[in-house]
Structure formats: C-alpha cells, structure tokens
C-alpha positions in Angstrom: 3.7 38.2 -30.5 1.0 36.7 -28.3 -2.0 35.0 -29.8 -5.4 35.8 -28.3 -8.4 33.6 -28.9 -11.2 35.0 -31.0 -14.3 36.0 -29.0 -16.6 33.4 -30.6 -14.2 30.6 -29.6 -14.3 31.6 -25.9 -17.0 30.0 -23.7 -17.9 31.2 -20.3 -16.4 29.2 -17.4 -18.2 25.9 -17.0 -20.1 26.2 -20.3 -18.6 23.2 -21.9 -16.3 22.8 -24.9 -15.7 26.1 -26.8 -14.7 24.5 -30.2 -16.0 21.6 -32.2 -12.6 19.9 -31.8 -13.0 20.0 -28.0 -16.5 18.5 -28.2 -15.2 15.8 -30.5 -12.3 15.0 -28.1 -14.8 14.9 -25.1 -17.0 12.4 -27.0 -14.0 10.2 -27.9 -12.8 10.4 -24.2 -16.3 9.4 -23.0 -16.4 6.4 -25.4 -13.0 5.2 -24.5 -14.0 5.4 -20.8 -17.0 3.3 -21.5 -15.0 0.8 -23.4 -12.4 0.7 -20.5 -15.2 0.1 -17.9 -16.6 -2.8 -19.9 -13.2 -4.4 -20.5 -12.3 -4.1 -16.8 -15.6 -5.8 -15.8 -15.0 -8.6 -18.3 -11.6 -9.4 -17.0 -12.6 -9.0 -13.4 -10.8 -6.0 -12.2 -12.8 -4.1 -9.6 -14.0 -0.6 -10.7 -13.4 1.7 -7.7 -14.4 4.9 -9.6 -17.7 3.2 -10.6 -18.2 2.1 -7.0 -17.7 5.7 -5.8 -20.2 7.1 -8.4 -22.7 4.4 -7.4 -22.4 5.2 -3.7 -22.7 8.9 -4.3 -25.8 8.5 -6.4 -27.6 5.7 -4.6 -26.3 5.8 -1.0 -25.4 9.4 -0.1 -24.2 9.9 3.4 -23.0 6.3 3.8 -19.4 5.6 4.5 -17.5 4.4 1.4 -14.6 1.9 1.5 -11.1 3.0 0.8 -9.6 1.8 -2.4 -7.6 -0.8 -0.5 -10.6 -2.2 1.3 -12.7 -2.1 -1.9 -10.1 -4.2 -3.7 -9.7 -6.6 -0.8 -13.5 -7.1 -0.7 -13.6 -7.7 -4.5 -10.8 -10.2 -4.3 -12.5 -12.0 -1.4 -15.8 -12.1 -3.3 -14.0 -13.6 -6.4 -11.7 -16.0 -4.7 -13.1 -16.3 -1.1 -15.0 -19.2 0.5 -15.5 -22.0 -2.0 -13.3 -20.4 -4.7 -14.5 -18.9 -7.9 -17.9 -20.1 -9.2 -18.8 -20.9 -12.7 -22.6 -20.6 -12.2 
C-alpha cells in the first residue's frame, strides 16, 4: 500500500512549506543559523558563507576569494602585523 499526500498538503514547486510543521522547522532552522552566525563571530571564526552573500549583494561581478584565501586573510587580519589588538 502506498500513501499519497492529500491535495491540500501539496504545494506547487517553489511555493514554500506545504505543512505547518515544515514552516515551523524552517523557522527553527533560520533561528539556529542566526545563533550560529553570532556565535562564530564572537569566537572569531571567519564566516565564508556570510562573505559570499555580502559579495553577491553588495559587489556583484567582483571576483570573490576562495575559502582558503578568505580564511588566510581573516587569520592575517587577526594575528598579522602587530598581533591582535584589544582596542
């Protein structure tokens, strides 16, 4: 016996969550992503995905750094000439 979804639970492709549970999970996932981004910034880990989103939104057409180059630049900024700064 195969279960088929009821018509009212089916959403057209790209229309977003079809069920309230899906919407709830999407909201929880978004909140957890936001908490992760804040935590990562607080402890000083570079956010490559945030960098990509920033570049796409604010600097379209410009060349973006690879993940390796981005992390190297972030480490150099943090520990480069003069060492870390407190102020």
